[in-house]
C-alpha positions as CSV (number, residue, x, y, z in Angstrom):
1,M,108.7,203.6,142.2
2,R,108.4,201.9,138.8
3,W,110.8,199.2,139.9
4,W,108.8,198.4,143.0
5,L,105.6,198.3,141.1
6,L,107.0,196.0,138.4
7,S,108.5,193.7,141.1
8,L,105.2,193.6,142.9
9,L,103.4,192.8,139.7
10,V,105.7,189.9,139.0
11,I,105.1,188.5,142.5
12,L,101.3,188.9,142.2
13,L,101.3,187.1,138.8
14,V,103.4,184.2,140.2
15,V,100.9,183.9,143.1
16,A,98.0,184.0,140.6
17,H,99.7,181.1,138.7
18,L,99.7,179.1,141.9
19,L,96.0,179.7,142.4
20,S,94.8,179.2,138.9
21,G,94.1,176.0,137.1
22,S,91.4,173.4,136.5
23,V,91.6,172.2,140.1
24,F,90.7,174.8,142.6
25,I,93.1,175.2,145.5
26,P,92.1,177.8,148.1
27,P,94.6,180.5,149.0
28,A,95.0,179.0,152.5
29,G,95.9,175.7,151.0
30,V,98.5,177.3,148.7
31,L,100.0,179.2,151.7
32,K,100.2,175.9,153.7
33,I,102.0,174.2,150.8
34,I,104.6,176.9,150.2
35,T,105.3,177.2,153.9
36,G,105.9,173.4,154.2
37,K,102.7,172.5,156.0
38,V,100.4,169.6,155.0
39,P,97.3,170.8,153.1
40,E,93.8,169.4,153.4
41,Q,94.3,167.4,150.2
42,P,97.9,166.0,149.9
43,A,97.5,165.9,146.1
44,W,97.5,169.7,146.1
45,A,101.1,169.8,147.0
46,D,102.1,167.7,144.0
47,L,100.0,170.0,141.8
48,I,101.8,173.1,143.1
49,W,105.4,171.8,143.3
50,L,105.4,169.7,140.1
51,Y,103.2,171.7,137.8
52,R,102.1,175.2,138.7
53,L,105.3,176.5,140.2
54,P,107.6,175.1,137.5
55,K,105.3,176.6,134.8
56,A,105.3,180.0,136.5
57,L,109.1,180.0,136.7
58,T,109.3,178.9,133.1
59,A,107.1,181.8,132.0
60,L,109.2,184.2,134.0
61,L,112.5,183.0,132.7
62,A,111.4,182.6,129.1
63,G,109.8,186.0,128.9
64,S,112.8,187.7,130.4
65,A,115.2,186.0,128.1
66,L,113.3,186.6,124.9
67,S,112.7,190.3,125.8
68,L,116.4,190.9,126.6
69,S,117.4,189.2,123.4
70,G,114.9,191.4,121.5
71,L,116.2,194.6,123.1
72,F,119.7,193.9,121.9
73,M,118.6,192.9,118.4
74,Q,116.7,196.1,118.1
75,T,119.7,198.0,119.4
76,Y,122.2,196.3,117.1
77,F,120.1,196.6,113.9
78,R,118.6,199.9,115.0
79,N,115.4,198.5,113.7
80,P,112.2,198.7,115.8
81,L,110.9,195.5,114.3
82,A,113.9,193.3,114.9
83,G,113.3,190.4,117.3
84,P,115.0,187.5,118.9
85,D,114.5,185.2,115.9
86,V,115.9,187.6,113.4
87,L,119.2,185.6,113.1
88,G,117.3,182.4,112.2
89,L,118.0,180.6,115.5
90,S,114.4,179.6,116.1
91,A,114.2,178.5,112.4
92,G,117.3,176.3,112.9
93,A,115.9,174.7,116.0
94,S,112.6,174.1,114.1
95,L,114.4,172.4,111.3
96,F,116.3,170.0,113.5
97,V,113.2,169.2,115.5
98,A,111.3,168.6,112.3
99,L,114.1,166.3,111.1
100,F,114.0,164.3,114.3
101,I,110.2,164.1,114.5
102,M,109.2,163.6,110.9
103,T,112.1,161.4,109.6
104,G,113.6,159.6,112.6
105,S,116.5,158.3,110.6
106,V,118.3,161.5,109.9
107,L,119.1,162.3,113.5
108,P,119.8,159.1,115.4
109,L,118.6,160.2,118.8
110,P,116.6,158.1,121.3
111,S,112.9,158.8,121.5
112,G,111.5,161.2,124.1
113,S,111.3,164.9,125.0
114,A,115.0,165.0,125.8
115,S,115.8,164.2,122.2
116,V,113.6,167.0,121.0
117,L,115.6,169.3,123.4
118,I,118.9,168.1,122.0
119,A,117.7,168.5,118.4
120,A,116.6,172.1,119.1
121,F,119.8,173.0,120.8
122,A,121.8,171.5,117.9
123,G,119.8,173.5,115.3
124,S,120.2,176.7,117.2
125,A,123.9,176.1,117.7
126,L,124.5,175.4,114.0
127,V,122.7,178.5,112.8
128,F,124.5,180.5,115.5
129,L,127.9,179.4,114.1
130,L,126.7,180.2,110.6
131,M,125.5,183.7,111.5
132,T,128.6,184.4,113.6
133,S,130.7,183.6,110.5
134,V,128.5,185.8,108.3
135,A,128.8,188.7,110.8
136,Y,132.6,188.3,110.8
137,L,132.8,188.4,107.0
138,L,130.2,191.1,106.3
139,K,130.8,193.5,109.2
140,D,127.5,195.1,108.3
141,A,124.2,195.1,110.3
142,S,121.9,195.4,107.3
143,S,123.6,192.6,105.4
144,L,123.5,190.4,108.5
145,L,119.8,191.1,108.9
146,I,119.0,190.2,105.3
147,S,121.1,187.0,105.7
148,G,119.2,186.0,108.8
149,L,115.9,186.5,107.0
150,M,117.1,184.4,104.1
151,V,118.3,181.6,106.3
152,S,114.8,181.6,108.0
153,A,113.1,181.5,104.6
154,L,115.3,178.6,103.5
155,V,114.7,176.7,106.7
156,S,111.0,177.3,106.5
157,A,111.0,175.9,102.9
158,L,112.9,172.7,104.1
159,V,110.4,172.2,106.9
160,S,107.5,172.5,104.5
161,V,109.1,169.8,102.3
162,L,109.4,167.6,105.4
163,H,105.7,168.3,106.2
164,F,104.7,167.2,102.7
165,F,106.3,163.8,102.9
166,S,105.6,163.0,106.6
167,R,102.6,161.2,108.2
168,A,99.7,163.2,109.6
169,E,100.3,162.2,113.2
170,L,104.0,163.3,113.0
171,Q,102.8,166.6,111.5
172,Q,100.5,167.1,114.4
173,Y,103.3,166.4,116.9
174,F,105.6,168.9,115.3
175,F,102.7,171.5,115.0
176,M,102.1,171.3,118.8
177,W,105.8,171.8,119.5
178,S,106.0,174.8,117.1
179,M,103.1,176.5,119.0
180,G,105.3,176.7,122.1
181,S,104.7,175.3,125.6
182,L,105.6,176.4,129.1
183,G,104.2,173.5,131.1
184,H,106.6,170.5,130.7
185,L,109.9,171.6,132.3
186,N,111.3,170.0,135.4
187,Y,113.5,171.6,137.9
188,T,116.7,170.4,136.4
189,E,115.8,172.0,133.0
190,L,114.7,175.1,134.8
191,V,118.2,175.4,136.4
192,W,119.7,175.2,132.9
193,L,117.3,177.8,131.5
194,A,118.0,180.1,134.5
195,L,121.8,179.6,133.9
196,A,121.4,180.7,130.3
197,L,119.4,183.8,131.4
198,A,122.0,184.6,134.1
199,L,124.9,184.3,131.6
200,G,123.0,186.4,129.0
201,T,122.2,189.1,131.5
202,L,125.8,189.2,132.7
203,L,127.0,189.6,129.2
204,A,124.4,192.3,128.4
205,A,125.5,194.2,131.5
206,T,129.0,194.4,130.2
207,L,127.7,195.8,126.9
208,T,125.7,198.7,128.4
209,K,128.1,201.5,127.3
210,A,128.6,200.0,123.9
211,A,124.9,199.5,123.3
212,N,124.1,203.1,124.3
213,A,126.8,204.3,121.8
214,W,125.6,201.9,119.1
215,L,122.2,203.6,119.1
216,L,123.8,206.6,117.3
217,G,125.5,204.4,114.7
218,E,128.5,202.1,114.4
219,N,130.7,205.0,113.3
220,Y,129.8,207.0,116.3
221,A,130.5,204.0,118.6
222,R,133.9,203.6,117.0
223,S,134.7,207.3,117.5
224,M,133.8,206.7,121.2
225,G,136.5,204.1,121.5
226,I,134.1,201.1,121.3
227,A,135.6,198.0,119.7
228,T,132.8,197.5,117.2
229,G,133.9,194.1,116.0
230,R,134.1,192.7,119.5
231,T,130.8,194.3,120.4
232,R,129.1,192.9,117.4
233,L,130.2,189.4,118.3
234,L,129.2,189.7,121.9
235,I,125.7,191.0,121.0
236,I,125.2,188.1,118.7
237,I,126.4,185.6,121.3
238,C,124.1,187.2,124.0
239,A,121.0,187.1,121.8
240,S,121.8,183.6,120.4
241,L,122.3,182.2,123.9
242,L,119.0,183.6,125.2
243,T,116.9,182.8,122.1
244,G,118.4,179.3,121.6
245,A,117.9,178.3,125.2
246,V,114.2,179.4,125.3
247,T,113.5,177.8,121.9
248,A,115.1,174.5,122.9
249,F,113.2,174.3,126.2
250,C,109.9,175.9,125.3
251,G,109.6,175.9,121.5
252,P,109.5,179.0,119.2
253,I,107.6,181.8,121.0
254,G,106.9,184.9,119.0
255,F,106.2,188.6,119.5
256,V,107.3,188.8,123.1
257,G,110.8,189.8,122.1
258,I,109.6,192.4,119.7
259,A,106.9,194.0,121.9
260,V,108.4,194.1,125.4
261,P,111.4,196.4,124.6
262,H,109.0,199.0,123.2
263,L,106.7,198.7,126.2
264,T,109.7,199.1,128.5
265,R,110.9,202.2,126.6
266,L,107.4,203.6,126.9
267,L,107.2,202.9,130.6
268,F,110.7,204.2,131.6
269,R,110.9,206.9,128.8
270,T,114.6,206.4,128.3
271,A,117.0,204.8,125.8
272,N,119.6,204.2,128.4
273,H,120.4,200.5,128.6
274,R,121.3,200.7,132.3
275,Q,117.6,201.1,132.9
276,L,116.3,199.2,129.9
277,I,118.1,195.9,130.7
278,P,116.5,195.4,134.2
279,G,113.3,196.9,133.1
280,T,113.1,194.6,130.1
281,L,113.7,191.6,132.2
282,L,110.9,192.5,134.6
283,C,108.4,193.5,131.9
284,G,109.2,190.4,129.8
285,G,108.7,188.1,132.8
286,A,105.4,189.9,133.7
287,L,104.0,189.8,130.2
288,M,104.8,186.1,129.7
289,L,103.2,185.3,133.1
290,L,100.1,187.3,132.1
291,C,99.9,185.6,128.7
292,D,100.2,182.2,130.3
293,L,97.4,183.0,132.7
294,T,95.3,184.1,129.8
295,A,96.0,180.9,128.0
296,Q,94.4,178.9,130.8
297,L,90.7,178.6,129.9
298,P,88.6,179.3,133.1
299,G,86.9,176.2,134.5
300,S,88.6,173.9,132.0
301,A,91.6,171.7,131.8
302,R,92.3,172.9,128.3
303,V,95.2,175.4,127.8
304,L,95.6,177.5,124.6
305,P,99.0,177.4,122.9
306,I,101.1,180.2,124.3
307,N,102.0,181.5,120.8
308,V,98.3,182.3,120.2
309,I,98.2,184.6,123.2
310,T,101.6,186.2,122.6
311,A,100.4,187.0,119.0
312,L,97.2,188.6,120.3
313,V,99.2,190.7,122.7
314,G,102.2,191.5,120.5
315,S,100.6,192.2,117.2
316,P,98.9,195.5,118.3
317,V,102.3,196.6,119.7
318,V,104.0,195.9,116.3
319,I,101.2,197.8,114.5
320,W,101.6,200.7,116.9
321,V,105.4,200.7,116.3
322,I,104.9,200.8,112.5
323,M,102.3,203.7,112.8
324,R,104.6,205.6,115.2
325,N,107.6,205.3,112.8
326,K,105.8,205.7,109.6
327,K,107.4,209.1,108.9
328,T,110.9,207.6,109.0
329,W,109.9,204.7,106.7
330,V,108.7,206.8,103.7
């Protein structure tokens, strides 16, 4: 029953996206457009096909990817506050985008949004290779977690230095990118984002048994015949692929990857990844769709940055997790 309700909720939220915006389009007009008929106002079709539908699909894909990445990070580190950016991938993407935007000469890329995309991918890939090497050398989740946090701190310091020496208009451009955006992807970029989510989900499905065993500790997983070294590498690859793709296409989006796995566990009342993986995908997509709808100011063309809304939604969940686990933290 929960699966049907979640699926219905996602469909209703996508429909709400098609109906919402600064330009009012009646439901009959939307129905004509999606069924291939000509609406009363031809411009409505462009608004639906070129803006509202791609934005809804972006929210659905990005929310699902970040949530699945957060689920496996919390499983691997056995830490309820671990999130998709715990390995420093978002920080790496931010550094390379900052280098491109605020210097121009360090990364010799042509101007345009495609170059920002390339820079973000390059930064995420570089940090991924670094953290993969660290994971291979340390073979310890706690040390890897600390290393990821230190990489993020180092990168944040470098970005602050770039901010200090850059012009105000460049700082503003980078600030807008860092707040996240779901409204600028075309269908080609959506295909690539969907492919990253499909590969990440397929990889996660192969790790179901290992992830369930990992919840009881690495030693227990090893006693169950799980190849812990291979599992560690595959979990990092899965989380890195999902986080890196979303960060590159949409910018760094926080809190969704931390909050959704907890909401999914609360909804399904299980720790079994066979149910958590599809449940997290649906809950993550639904939450991001809801956040994006909330970001659209009623009766206005202005849209709040998506990170503002995800922080408002995710922060109470994080506080709830801390209060719920306070006995184990003292």
